[in-house]
C-alpha positions in Angstrom: 96.7 -82.5 85.5 93.3 -81.2 85.2 92.8 -84.0 82.6 94.0 -86.6 84.7 92.1 -85.4 87.9 88.8 -85.6 85.9 89.4 -88.9 84.4 90.2 -90.2 88.2 86.9 -88.5 89.2 85.0 -90.2 86.4 86.4 -93.6 87.2 85.5 -93.1 91.0 82.2 -91.9 90.4 81.5 -94.8 87.8 83.0 -97.4 90.4 80.6 -95.8 93.2 77.6 -95.5 90.9 78.1 -99.2 90.1 78.8 -100.2 93.6 75.5 -98.9 94.6 73.6 -99.7 91.7 74.2 -103.2 91.1 73.4 -104.6 94.9 70.3 -102.1 94.5 69.4 -104.1 91.3 70.2 -107.4 92.7 68.2 -106.9 96.0 65.1 -105.6 93.6 65.6 -108.7 91.4 65.4 -110.8 94.7 62.5 -109.1 96.0 59.2 -110.9 95.7 56.6 -108.7 94.0 52.9 -109.4 95.3 51.3 -108.6 91.9 51.8 -110.1 88.5 50.6 -107.4 86.4 50.1 -107.5 82.6 50.2 -105.2 79.9 47.1 -103.2 79.3 46.5 -101.4 76.4 44.7 -97.9 76.9 43.2 -95.6 74.6 44.1 -92.1 75.0 41.8 -90.4 77.7 39.3 -88.2 76.6 39.9 -84.4 76.7 38.5 -82.7 79.5 36.4 -80.2 77.3 32.7 -79.6 76.8 30.6 -81.0 79.3 33.4 -82.5 80.9 35.2 -79.3 81.2 36.9 -79.0 84.9 34.8 -77.0 87.3 34.6 -77.0 91.1 30.7 -77.3 91.5 31.1 -80.2 94.0 32.7 -77.7 96.2 29.2 -76.2 96.7 28.2 -79.5 98.6 28.0 -79.3 101.8 29.8 -81.9 104.6 27.0 -83.6 107.1 27.9 -85.6 109.9 31.5 -84.7 110.0 33.8 -87.0 111.9 30.7 -89.1 113.0 31.0 -91.4 110.1 33.9 -93.2 108.6 33.8 -93.8 104.9 30.0 -93.9 104.3 30.4 -95.7 100.7 26.9 -96.3 100.0 23.6 -94.7 100.6 20.0 -95.2 100.3 16.9 -94.0 101.8 13.4 -95.0 103.1 11.4 -92.0 103.2 13.8 -89.4 104.4 15.5 -91.8 106.6 19.1 -92.6 105.3 21.2 -95.9 105.7 24.9 -96.2 104.9 27.4 -98.7 105.5 31.0 -97.5 107.1 34.8 -98.5 107.2 34.4 -99.7 110.8 32.0 -102.3 109.9 28.6 -100.8 110.8 25.3 -100.4 109.0 24.0 -97.2 110.1 20.6 -95.1 110.0 20.5 -91.5 109.9 17.0 -90.1 111.2 15.9 -86.4 111.9 20.1 -86.0 111.8 20.4 -88.7 114.5 22.9 -91.3 114.0 22.4 -95.0 115.2 23.9 -98.4 114.5 21.4 -100.6 113.3 23.8 -103.6 112.7 27.0 -105.2 112.2 27.8 -108.1 109.8 31.4 -108.8 111.2 32.8 -108.2 114.6 35.5 -105.9 116.1 38.2 -104.8 116.7 38.1 -102.5 113.7 40.5 -99.9 112.6 43.4 -101.0 111.2 43.9 -102.8 107.7 44.5 -106.4 109.4 41.1 -105.8 111.1 39.0 -105.7 108.2 38.6 -109.3 107.1 36.8 -109.8 110.4 35.2 -106.4 110.9 33.6 -106.7 107.7 33.1 -103.7 105.3 29.3 -103.0 104.2 29.8 -101.6 100.4 27.1 -101.8 98.2 23.6 -101.0 99.5 19.8 -101.2 98.1 16.4 -100.9 99.4 14.2 -104.2 98.6 10.2 -104.0 97.8 9.3 -104.8 101.7 11.7 -102.0 102.6 14.3 -104.4 103.8 18.1 -103.5 103.0 20.4 -105.3 100.8 23.9 -104.8 101.8 26.9 -106.3 99.9 29.7 -106.7 102.5 33.1 -107.1 100.8 34.3 -109.7 103.2 31.3 -111.8 104.2 28.9 -111.8 101.2 25.4 -110.5 100.3 22.9 -109.8 103.6 19.6 -108.7 104.0 19.0 -106.4 107.1 15.8 -105.4 108.7 16.2 -101.6 108.8 13.7 -101.5 112.1 15.4 -104.6 114.1 18.7 -104.6 112.9 18.2 -108.5 112.1 20.6 -109.8 109.7 20.2 -112.7 107.2 23.2 -114.2 105.2 22.1 -114.5 101.4 25.3 -115.5 99.9 28.2 -116.3 101.9 31.9 -115.7 100.6 32.9 -119.2 102.3 30.9 -120.9 99.5 32.8 -121.0 96.1 30.4 -120.0 93.1 31.2 -122.5 90.0 34.5 -123.1 91.6 35.4 -119.2 92.2 36.0 -118.2 95.5 34.5 -114.7 96.3 37.0 -112.4 97.7 36.0 -108.8 97.4 31.9 -108.5 97.0 31.4 -105.1 96.2 27.9 -103.9 94.7 24.5 -104.8 93.9 21.1 -104.1 92.4 17.6 -105.3 93.0 14.8 -105.9 90.8 11.8 -104.2 91.7 9.8 -107.5 92.8 13.1 -108.3 95.1 13.5 -111.8 93.1 16.8 -111.1 91.4 19.8 -109.4 93.0 22.6 -108.9 90.5 26.1 -108.2 92.3 29.9 -108.2 91.6 32.6 -109.7 92.9 35.5 -107.7 92.1 38.1 -110.2 92.8 38.5 -113.8 93.5 42.4 -113.0 94.3 42.5 -109.7 96.3 40.5 -108.5 99.2 39.1 -104.9 99.4 41.9 -104.0 101.6 44.4 -104.9 98.5 42.1 -102.7 96.0 45.3 -101.0 94.7 46.8 -104.5 94.0 43.8 -105.2 92.0 43.7 -101.9 90.1 47.4 -102.5 89.1 47.4 -106.1 88.3 43.9 -105.9 86.7 42.8 -109.6 87.1 39.7 -110.2 86.1 36.4 -111.4 87.5 32.6 -111.2 87.2 29.0 -110.3 87.7 26.7 -112.7 89.5 22.8 -113.3 90.0 21.2 -114.4 93.0 17.5 -115.7 93.1 15.8 -114.9 96.4 13.1 -117.6 95.6 15.4 -120.7 94.6 18.7 -119.3 96.4 20.7 -120.1 93.4 23.8 -117.8 92.5 24.8 -118.0 89.0 27.8 -116.3 87.1 26.7 -114.0 84.2 29.7 -112.6 83.1 33.4 -113.2 83.6 36.7 -111.7 82.2 35.6 -108.1 83.7 38.4 -106.1 85.3 37.5 -105.0 88.7 34.0 -105.2 88.1 32.7 -102.6 90.7 29.3 -100.7 90.7 26.1 -102.2 89.2 22.8 -100.8 88.2 19.6 -102.0 86.3 18.2 -99.8 83.9 14.8 -98.2 84.6 13.0 -100.7 82.4 15.1 -103.5 84.1 15.9 -104.8 80.6 19.6 -104.4 81.2 22.3 -104.3 83.9 25.4 -101.8 83.7 28.2 -103.0 85.2 31.0 -100.6 85.8 34.7 -102.1 85.1 37.3 -99.8 87.0 40.3 -101.2 85.2 40.2 -102.4 81.4 38.7 -105.6 80.7 40.6 -108.4 78.9 40.7 -108.6 75.2 37.4 -110.3 74.5 35.9 -110.0 71.0 32.5 -111.0 71.9 32.2 -107.7 73.6 34.7 -105.5 71.4 36.3 -104.4 74.7 39.7 -104.3 74.0 42.0 -101.1 74.5 40.0 -99.7 77.0 40.2 -98.7 80.7 37.0 -97.3 82.2 34.0 -99.3 80.8 30.7 -99.8 81.5 29.3 -102.8 80.3 25.7 -103.4 79.5 24.6 -107.2 80.1 20.9 -107.6 78.8 19.0 -109.9 81.3 15.5 -109.9 79.2 14.2 -109.7 75.8 15.9 -110.4 72.5 19.1 -109.8 73.6 19.0 -111.8 76.7 22.3 -113.0 77.6 24.2 -110.8 75.3 26.6 -107.9 76.3 27.6 -104.9 74.6 29.4 -101.6 75.2 27.6 -98.9 76.9 30.5 -96.2 77.5 33.8 -96.6 76.9 37.2 -94.7 77.8 35.8 -92.8 80.6 37.9 -89.7 82.3 38.2 -91.6 85.4 38.2 -94.7 87.2 34.2 -95.1 88.1 33.0 -96.6 91.4 29.5 -96.9 91.7 26.7 -96.0 89.4 23.1 -94.8 90.5 19.7 -94.0 88.6 19.2 -90.3 88.1 15.8 -88.8 88.1 16.2 -87.7 84.4 16.0 -91.7 83.3 19.9 -91.6 83.1 22.6 -92.6 85.7 25.0 -91.1 88.1 28.7 -92.4 88.2 31.2 -91.5 91.0 34.9 -91.6 90.4 37.6 -91.2 92.9 40.5 -90.5 90.5 40.8 -89.2 87.0 42.8 -89.5 84.0 43.6 -86.2 83.2 43.9 -85.0 79.4 45.6 -82.6 79.2 47.9 -83.4 81.8 49.8 -86.6 83.0 47.8 -89.9 84.1 50.0 -92.2 86.3 47.5 -95.2 85.4 47.8 -94.7 82.0 51.6 -94.2 82.0 51.9 -97.3 84.0 49.4 -99.4 81.9 51.8 -101.1 79.1 54.7 -101.2 81.6 54.3 -104.3 84.2 58.0 -104.3 85.0 57.9 -100.6 86.5 54.8 -101.5 88.4 56.5 -104.7 89.7 59.5 -102.6 90.7 57.2 -99.9 92.5 55.4 -102.6 94.4 58.4 -104.4 95.5 59.8 -101.5 97.0 57.0 -99.3 97.9 53.8 -100.3 100.2 50.2 -99.9 99.0 49.9 -97.0 101.4 52.7 -95.0 100.0 51.8 -95.5 96.2 48.0 -94.4 97.0 49.6 -91.0 98.0 51.1 -90.7 94.5 47.5 -90.7 93.0 46.1 -87.3 92.7 42.9 -86.4 94.7 40.1 -85.5 92.3 36.5 -86.2 92.8 34.6 -86.2 89.7 30.8 -87.0 89.3 29.2 -87.3 86.0 25.7 -87.7 84.9 24.9 -89.8 81.7 22.0 -89.9 79.5 19.9 -93.2 79.0 22.2 -94.0 76.0 25.5 -93.2 77.6 26.2 -89.8 76.4 27.5 -87.1 79.0 24.9 -84.8 80.2 27.1 -82.8 82.9 30.0 -83.1 85.3 30.7 -82.0 88.8 34.0 -81.5 89.6 36.2 -81.3 93.0 40.1 -81.0 91.8 42.3 -81.7 94.7 39.4 -83.0 96.5 38.9 -80.0 98.6 35.5 -80.6 99.9 34.6 -83.9 98.5 37.3 -86.6 98.7 37.3 -90.3 97.6 33.7 -90.0 96.2 32.5 -93.6 95.7 28.6 -92.9 94.8 26.3 -90.4 94.0 22.5 -90.9 95.4 19.9 -88.8 94.1 17.1 -87.9 96.6 14.7 -85.0 96.9 16.7 -82.8 94.6 19.9 -83.2 96.2 22.8 -85.6 95.6 24.1 -87.4 98.5 27.8 -88.2 97.9 29.3 -91.3 99.6 33.0 -91.8 100.2 35.1 -94.8 100.6 37.3 -92.8 103.4 36.1 -89.4 104.1 34.4 -88.8 107.8 31.2 -87.4 106.5 28.6 -87.4 103.8 28.2 -84.6 101.3 25.0 -83.1 99.9 24.8 -81.3 96.8 21.8 -79.1 96.0 21.1 -79.6 92.3 19.0 -76.7 91.9 22.4 -74.6 92.7 24.6 -76.2 90.7 
């Protein structure tokens, strides 16, 4: 009798399983997937040992102006006056601890994901030679802002296609000392900033552009970069560094197959003019902005790491586009984002791209969603694309 009943149970269980699985599979197949991911082949992430050994040094940072700012992504200073752009579309000045909104490129309402394209989202920010601010707004384009009057002047509009490409996600910029050339990234011609997770997962490629403030011309300098993000001119201004948040397509000229986090060096003058090579490959996290350090090297901020030892979701999914499709058919970007562990990492690179030191905050306890490390007066000011504050780390005491 027991063999008979276990048979009945097995048949019933299988029938039930099939009756649930088949419709679910059918629904999954029929559902549209917003992204069209390609398989990406990645190197195994570097071991977090030596200079990259996990620590809690970022937790020594103090939070400033808590709950008075929303997502201060990029930070610059003119003297001791700080400037930043926030998630509610504002360009903000902080003088003697007082916060003042000096300009807006977009217009309200601001707040929800659906408001971003009209509200605007100031991301990369730099100070030009005449102490004006140059701002990259993800939705509107490149702007020059007078820090005293708040007057804004459009330099490059996202409404104008560049060499047939639409600018959908203007991200970061770097300016020559004479203010003549601005190098900037358009992270995607397909996805907007609010869909950055689609961009990371799909890995469409875009480029590095150059704007000439005298001729008003815009040129595409590099294409085929996967999620081009932060940019920084070298101290001698002989090359530009471009962070590539996800892996580049296989481009032999750049020898950049099998990499996830790459910083490309694009030569803008001298013998190598127009040539590109690798600066740092296979980084321990996903790089966002890159800025100069006082030692002649570079600060790189990463809001997500590729743990090794450990499990890296991004690496796991890289060669499995079918799983990515399944995930995004069933879950929203907000839900998927919750599965990415919070971990802030800032590394200092030497002028040749080797790691000098690293500051960590596992679980993002003090410094969360770090987007930039800006050095000023012996301190690192840490920007964030989501946190409601700026963090300041005293470099003498880490």
